[in-house]
C-alpha positions as CSV (number, residue, x, y, z in Angstrom):
1,M,-10.4,-13.9,-14.7
2,A,-9.2,-15.9,-11.8
3,A,-11.1,-18.4,-10.1
4,R,-12.2,-17.2,-6.6
5,R,-9.4,-18.2,-4.0
6,K,-9.9,-18.8,-0.4
7,A,-7.9,-15.8,1.9
8,T,-7.6,-18.4,4.8
9,T,-7.2,-21.6,5.6
10,Q,-8.0,-23.8,9.0
11,I,-5.3,-25.6,10.2
12,S,-5.0,-27.8,13.1
13,R,-1.8,-26.9,16.0
14,L,-0.8,-27.7,19.6
15,A,-1.4,-24.7,21.7
16,H,0.6,-24.3,24.4
17,R,-0.9,-22.4,27.9
18,A,0.3,-22.3,31.2
19,S,-2.9,-24.8,31.6
20,G,-1.5,-26.8,29.5
21,T,-1.0,-27.7,26.0
22,T,-3.9,-29.0,23.9
23,A,-4.6,-29.7,20.4
24,A,-7.0,-27.1,18.5
25,N,-7.4,-25.6,15.3
26,R,-6.5,-22.2,14.1
27,M,-7.4,-19.9,11.2
28,V,-4.1,-18.6,9.2
29,P,-4.2,-16.8,5.3
30,E,-3.2,-17.5,2.7
31,E,-0.4,-16.3,0.4
32,T,0.1,-16.8,-2.8
33,P,2.9,-15.4,-5.8
34,V,1.2,-12.7,-8.1
35,A,2.9,-12.1,-11.1
36,F,2.7,-8.2,-12.9
37,S,3.3,-8.7,-16.4
38,F,3.3,-5.7,-18.4
39,A,3.2,-6.3,-22.6
40,G,3.8,-10.3,-22.0
41,T,6.7,-9.9,-19.5
42,T,6.9,-10.4,-16.3
43,H,7.9,-7.6,-14.5
44,A,7.8,-8.1,-11.0
45,V,6.4,-11.1,-8.5
46,M,4.9,-10.8,-5.2
47,M,3.9,-12.9,-2.3
48,A,0.6,-11.6,-1.1
49,S,-3.3,-12.1,-0.3
50,P,-5.2,-13.9,-2.9
51,A,-7.8,-11.2,-3.2
52,D,-8.7,-7.8,-4.9
53,F,-6.3,-8.1,-8.1
54,E,-7.7,-5.7,-10.0
55,D,-7.2,-3.1,-7.5
56,F,-3.6,-5.1,-6.6
57,A,-2.8,-4.5,-10.4
58,L,-3.7,-1.0,-10.8
59,G,-2.5,0.5,-7.4
60,F,1.2,-1.0,-8.0
61,S,0.9,0.5,-11.8
62,L,0.7,3.5,-10.3
63,T,2.6,3.8,-7.1
64,E,5.3,2.6,-9.1
65,G,4.8,5.3,-11.5
66,I,4.6,2.6,-14.6
67,I,1.0,5.1,-15.1
68,A,0.5,8.4,-14.6
69,T,-3.8,7.7,-14.5
70,P,-5.8,4.5,-14.5
71,E,-6.5,5.6,-18.1
72,E,-3.6,4.7,-19.3
73,I,-4.3,0.5,-18.7
74,E,-6.3,-0.6,-21.7
75,T,-7.1,-4.5,-19.8
76,I,-6.3,-6.2,-16.7
77,E,-6.4,-10.1,-17.3
78,V,-6.3,-12.1,-14.3
79,E,-5.4,-16.1,-15.0
80,D,-4.7,-18.6,-12.3
81,L,-2.3,-20.9,-13.2
82,G,-2.5,-23.2,-9.9
83,A,1.0,-22.7,-8.5
84,G,0.7,-18.3,-8.3
85,I,-1.4,-16.0,-10.0
86,D,-0.5,-13.9,-13.4
87,I,-2.0,-10.5,-13.9
88,Q,-1.3,-9.5,-17.5
89,I,-1.7,-5.6,-17.8
90,R,-1.6,-4.1,-21.3
91,L,-0.7,-0.4,-21.4
92,R,-2.1,1.6,-24.0
93,D,0.5,3.3,-26.6
94,Q,2.1,6.4,-25.0
95,A,2.4,4.1,-21.2
96,N,3.8,1.3,-23.2
97,T,6.0,3.5,-25.2
98,R,7.9,4.5,-22.0
99,F,7.7,2.0,-20.0
100,Q,9.6,-0.4,-22.7
101,A,11.9,2.7,-22.9
102,R,12.4,2.3,-18.9
103,R,13.0,-1.4,-19.0
104,R,15.7,-0.9,-21.8
105,R,17.2,2.1,-19.5
106,L,17.0,-0.7,-16.3
107,A,18.9,-3.5,-18.3
108,G,21.8,-2.8,-19.3
109,P,24.2,-3.9,-20.9
110,V,23.7,-7.7,-22.5
111,G,24.5,-10.4,-20.0
112,C,24.5,-8.5,-16.8
113,G,20.6,-8.3,-15.5
114,L,19.9,-4.9,-14.1
115,C,22.4,-2.2,-13.8
116,G,23.8,-1.9,-9.9
117,I,23.5,2.1,-9.8
118,E,20.8,2.6,-12.1
119,S,18.7,-0.2,-9.6
120,I,20.0,1.7,-6.7
121,E,18.5,5.3,-8.7
122,E,15.0,3.2,-9.5
123,A,15.0,2.0,-6.2
124,M,15.9,5.9,-4.2
125,R,13.1,7.7,-7.3
126,S,12.1,11.2,-6.4
127,V,9.2,11.1,-4.1
128,D,6.2,13.4,-5.8
129,A,5.8,16.4,-3.9
130,V,2.4,16.5,-2.1
131,G,3.5,19.9,0.5
132,S,0.9,21.8,-1.5
133,S,-2.0,19.9,0.3
134,K,-4.1,22.2,2.9
135,L,-5.6,19.3,4.6
136,T,-4.8,19.6,8.4
137,L,-6.4,17.1,10.9
138,D,-6.7,17.3,14.8
139,A,-5.5,14.9,17.5
140,D,-8.5,13.2,17.4
141,D,-8.8,12.5,13.8
142,I,-5.4,10.7,14.4
143,V,-6.6,8.7,16.9
144,R,-9.9,8.2,15.4
145,S,-8.7,6.7,12.3
146,V,-6.3,4.4,14.0
147,K,-9.3,3.3,16.0
148,L,-11.9,2.9,12.7
149,L,-9.3,0.8,10.6
150,S,-9.1,-1.7,13.2
151,K,-12.8,-2.3,12.9
152,V,-12.4,-2.8,8.9
153,Q,-10.5,-5.3,8.8
154,P,-12.0,-8.7,9.0
155,L,-9.4,-11.3,7.6
156,H,-7.1,-9.7,10.8
157,A,-9.4,-10.3,12.6
158,E,-10.1,-13.9,11.9
159,T,-6.4,-14.8,11.6
160,G,-4.5,-12.3,13.6
161,A,-1.7,-12.1,10.3
162,V,-2.0,-9.7,8.1
163,H,-1.5,-6.0,7.7
164,A,-4.4,-3.1,6.4
165,A,-4.0,0.3,4.3
166,G,-7.3,2.3,4.8
167,F,-7.8,5.9,3.7
168,Y,-9.1,8.2,6.5
169,V,-11.2,11.5,5.4
170,P,-12.3,14.0,8.1
171,G,-16.2,13.9,8.8
172,K,-16.3,10.6,6.6
173,G,-14.3,7.7,8.2
174,I,-12.3,5.5,6.9
175,V,-13.9,5.7,3.6
176,M,-11.6,2.8,1.8
177,A,-9.3,-0.4,3.8
178,R,-7.6,-3.4,2.3
179,E,-5.9,-6.1,3.9
180,D,-3.0,-8.4,2.7
181,V,0.2,-10.4,4.2
182,G,2.4,-7.7,3.1
183,R,2.1,-4.5,4.2
184,H,3.0,-2.6,0.9
185,N,0.3,-4.7,-1.2
186,A,-1.7,-3.7,1.0
187,L,-1.0,-0.1,0.7
188,D,-1.2,-1.1,-3.3
189,K,-4.3,-2.4,-3.2
190,L,-5.7,0.4,-1.3
191,A,-4.4,3.0,-4.4
192,G,-5.5,0.7,-7.0
193,A,-9.1,1.0,-5.1
194,L,-9.1,5.0,-4.6
195,A,-8.2,4.9,-8.1
196,K,-11.2,3.1,-9.4
197,A,-13.5,5.4,-7.2
198,G,-12.5,8.2,-8.4
199,I,-11.3,9.0,-4.9
200,N,-9.0,11.8,-4.6
201,G,-5.7,11.2,-2.7
202,A,-5.3,15.0,-1.3
203,A,-8.4,14.5,0.4
204,G,-7.3,12.3,3.5
205,A,-4.9,10.8,5.2
206,V,-3.5,7.7,4.3
207,V,-3.6,5.2,7.8
208,V,-1.4,1.6,8.1
209,T,-0.7,-0.7,10.6
210,S,3.0,-1.7,9.6
211,R,5.7,0.4,10.9
212,V,7.0,3.1,7.8
213,S,9.3,2.1,5.7
214,V,10.7,4.8,2.5
215,E,8.5,2.8,0.1
216,M,5.3,3.2,2.1
217,V,6.2,7.2,2.1
218,Q,6.7,6.7,-2.3
219,K,3.7,5.0,-1.9
220,T,1.7,7.2,-0.3
221,A,2.8,10.2,-1.7
222,A,2.0,9.1,-5.6
223,I,-1.5,8.3,-3.9
224,G,-1.8,12.4,-3.2
225,A,-1.9,11.8,0.1
226,A,-0.3,14.1,2.8
227,F,-0.6,12.7,5.6
228,I,0.4,9.0,6.7
229,I,-0.3,7.8,9.9
230,A,1.0,4.8,11.4
231,V,0.7,2.0,14.5
232,S,4.1,1.2,14.5
233,A,7.4,3.2,13.7
234,P,9.0,4.3,10.9
235,T,13.0,4.4,9.7
236,A,15.0,7.7,9.0
237,L,15.0,7.3,5.7
238,A,11.2,7.1,5.5
239,I,11.3,10.5,7.8
240,R,14.1,11.8,5.7
241,T,12.0,11.4,2.4
242,A,8.6,12.9,3.8
243,E,10.2,15.5,5.1
244,A,11.4,16.4,1.3
245,A,7.9,15.8,-0.3
246,G,6.2,17.9,2.3
247,M,4.2,14.9,3.8
248,T,3.2,14.9,7.4
249,L,4.1,11.4,8.7
250,V,2.6,10.4,12.2
251,A,3.5,6.9,14.0
252,L,3.6,5.2,17.2
253,V,-0.2,6.0,17.1
254,R,-1.2,4.1,20.4
255,G,-4.5,4.8,22.1
256,D,-4.4,8.7,22.6
257,D,-0.8,8.9,22.4
258,F,0.9,9.7,19.0
259,D,4.6,10.9,17.7
260,I,4.5,13.6,14.8
261,F,8.1,13.1,12.6
262,T,7.4,15.9,10.0
263,H,5.9,18.7,9.1
264,P,3.5,19.1,12.2
265,D,1.8,22.3,11.1
266,R,-0.3,20.3,9.8
267,V,-2.0,18.6,13.0
268,A,-3.9,21.3,14.4
269,A,-4.2,21.9,18.2
270,G,-7.9,22.8,17.9
271,V,-10.9,21.6,15.4
272,A,-9.1,20.1,12.4
273,K,-10.0,22.2,9.1
274,H,-11.7,19.8,6.6
275,V,-9.6,21.2,3.8
276,A,-8.1,19.4,0.5
């Protein structure tokens, strides 16, 4: 297992204010390369906060479609290499066969690296449909979910420089949250934590502090959630993807105000129906 790394570092800086310039200390978040290796071969490297490595590995494997269930992972081993973290993930037979076939398909002819067309198709992969979910939320749920998430962000409170992803369940609040310097990483870590805890993604809403890109919609759908709620704005492709997946995308949540971009029928005018 990797030695525990510090998530923050204290640095000194010059603070320029209207009243003058002074030397002062500040806490800043650490980030480190994290490599995901399957069957001994590196598949991806992310710049991430050095924490929640097993959640990260499990969540990345799930949201990227490498595995369908946590049981398809045999072992996760985390090694601290000094310059970064290497996470060795061993897949069980059927999942490993699928993964190796996927790698061969994307490799293309010898010497060309990733084939452009197939790489684009991989990035624009189909999204899991979540339209069958019966969960509805009311305006109070949406506003409350963002307020509650802000209360479970210790790393952001210390540094002001990281993203968070949380899972809101009506009547229970934020039941799980993860932070990271990368918004995708925070969501992957959340996905892994939910899977480890056996929490059904259809039971609640994913809440994020970042903008909503298409990848955030793809990963939310992989979790099985029919809601994504965000503090910032979505991209046009994220909106089209959420619409096609049957997902309710709520963004620009500021105080009591928010915008509903897709499937507004799940946002009840009155009391929320707490049904997954």
